[in-house]
N, C-alpha and C positions, 0 to 999 in steps of 0.2 A: 666491693673489692677492697681487700686489705691495703691500707696505706703503708708505704715503706717506712721502716723504723727511722726515726730522726738520728742524725749522726751524733755520736757521743763526743762532746767537746773535750779535747785534751787540755789540761791546765798548762799555762805557760811554763811553769816550773813544777815538775812532779811533786805533789805534796808528800811531806815526810809522814811516816806512820805516826798516828796519834797514840800516845802512851799515857797511862796513869800510873802513879807509884803504887807499890804494894805487891803486885803479881810479878812473877818472873817474865821477862820479855819474851813474847812469842816469836820474835825475829832473831833470837839468839841462835836458833838452829834453823836449818832449811825447812821451810814449810812444805807440806804435801801439795801436789799440783792443784787439787780442787780448792783447798783452803787459800792458797796463794792467789789463784785466779779470781776467786770471788772477792777476796779482800782488796786486791788491786783495782778491780772494776768498781766496787762500791766506793772506794776511796776517791777515785777519779770523778765519779758522778757527784759525790758529796762535795768535793772541792768546787766543782762547777756550779752546783746548786747554791752554795754559799756566796758565789759571785753573781748570783741572779741571772745565770745563763738561761735564756728562753728554751733552748734545746734540753737542758737538764730538767727544768721545771716540767716540760712536756713529757720527758722520759719517766719521771717519777709518777706523774699522773697515770700514764699507761701501765706502769708496773703495778700500781695499786689496784688497777682494774683486773689484774691477773691473779689476785689473791683468791685462793680457793678453786682455781681452774687447773686442769691437767697440763703438765709441762709440755707434753707432746701434742697438745691440741690448741696451742696459743700462738699461731704464726704472727700475731700482732706484736709479740715480744721477741721475735727473732732478732738477734743482735743487741738485745738489751740486758742479757743475763750474764755476760762475761764468760760464757762457757768456752769460747774459742781458744782462750789462752790455756785452758785445761787440756784441750786436745793437742795443742802445740807443744806442751811440756812433757808429753809421753816419751819415755826414754827410747832411743834408737828407733823412733818412728813407729813404736808399738801400736798395733791396731786394737782398740778396745772391743770386747764382745758387746753384743746388743744389750745384754743385761747390765754390764758395767756402765755403758753409755747412758742408758735410761736412768739408772740409779743416780748417776752424777747430775744429769739434767734435772731430775726431780728435786734433788737436794739444792741445787743452785736456784731453781725456780722459787722454791719456798723461802730460802734465805734472802734472796735479793728483793722479792716482792714484800716480804715482811719488813726489811730495812726501809723500803720506800714508805711504808705505813708509819714506821717509827720516826722517820726523818720529816714527815709531813709538817709543814709550818714551823719547823725548827731551824730558823735562819741564823741563830747565834750559837747553837750547840751541835756538836758532831755525835750522832747516835751510833755510828760505827767507830770502834777504836781497835787498833792492832795491838792489843795487850793481853790477849787470852782471857778476856772477861767472859766466863761461861754463864749460861742461863741461871744456874744455881746461885752464883755470886750476885748477879743482877737482881734476882728476885729477893735474895736476902737483904740487899740494900734498900728494898722497898719497905722493909719491916721496921717498926719503931719500938718493939718491946711492949706492946699493949695488946689488949684483947682484939684489936682490929687486925692483928697479924694472921689470925687463923684462916680467914678466907683467902688471903694471899698465898699462904703455904699450901692450902688445899688445891689451889689452881695449879701450882707446880706439880703436886701429886697427880692431878688429873692428866697433865701432859705426860708425866712419866709412866702412867698406866694405860695410855692410849694403845689400842690393839690394831689400828690400821694407820697407814701413813696419812690418809686424808683427815682422819680424826685428830691426829697429832698436829697437823697444820692448823686446824680450827682452834685447838686449845693453845697453841703457841700465839696465835693472833690475839686471844684474850689477854695473854700476859704482855704482849708487845704494846697494847693500848695502855696498860697501866704504866709500863716503863716510859712510854712517851710522855704521859702526864707528869711523871716525876722527873723527867729529863735524865734518866739513867741510861747510859750507853751499853752496848753489847758488841762482842767481837763476832761479826757476821761471817767472817771466814771460818772461824772455829765452828759456828753453828752449822754451816754448810757441810763441813767435814763430819760433824756428828750426825747430821741427817743422812749422809751417805752411809755411815756406819750403821745407823738404825735399821736400814733396809737389808742388811746382811744377816746371815744366820747368827743368832745370839746377840745381835746388835742392840735391840731394845734394852736388854738387861745391862749391857756395858754402858750405854748412853745414860740410862737411869742412874747407874752407880756414879758416873762422872758428875752428873748434875747434883746428886745428893752429897757427894764429897765436897764439891765447891760450895754448896749451900752451907754445910756445917763448918767448913774451914774459914769462912769469911769472918773477919774481925773489923767492926766499924771503927773509923777514926773519930775520936771525940773532938768536938769543936772547942774553941778557945774558952767558951763559957762552961764547958763540961757537959753540954747537952747534945743529944743526938737529934737530928731533924725528924719530924714526924713523917710517917708514911702517908701517902694519899689514901683517902677513904675509898674502900672498895664496895661497890654496890652488891647487895645480895640478890642475885638473879637466878638462884637455883644451882649455882656452881659450887656450893659449899659442901656438898656431900661427896665423899670419896666413893668412886665407883670402881668396881672390879670388872664390870662389863660395860662396854660403851653403849650409850643410849642414843648417840648422835649419828 
């Protein structure tokens, strides 16, 4: 029998959105309902996790077990994805179609479970930030300007050329593991919004363009000694070849 989901502890004082300098603030304009719901939910869990809340630690462990599983086939995660606020935010009580609801649930499922993987064992760093840090920007920050950059860039290309949503989730997981190792955060509300868009007609192309644009627009900040930090070494496990047809 499936155990009931643990209650999500609300912080004593709602945490302020975490921002980094450089990008325009994502909160300067009203966020779309799905992005706002996922960002708030992750922010609340993240705050509790950093306070060593047993409920939050348990919730993250359960979320990580949901990686790679279907959103509508994981009752163990009901109440842990933050999708309720998305439904509450529909204007004038608008009822979503089944297709719209499933699309949002799948996007939230992938985004929140990947954040749980990203945040794993990171007790002093917040791996979700409300600053519009796109996947392209985060991946670009991994790169050090050496020959080691090619495998990293190719992983982003593999994610951008995924032909199914399941394959996309698998390839995003590979990138998240690298981001966790380098302690580079991501805007998971934005990722959820892009994953929702990816599932719509023409969406993969638009999301791929957004990732590419943010990748190329990124400009690293030079440290006081004039040196940029090295990117983590990426193991070559066969993911370095650009594929136009998915093999996974």
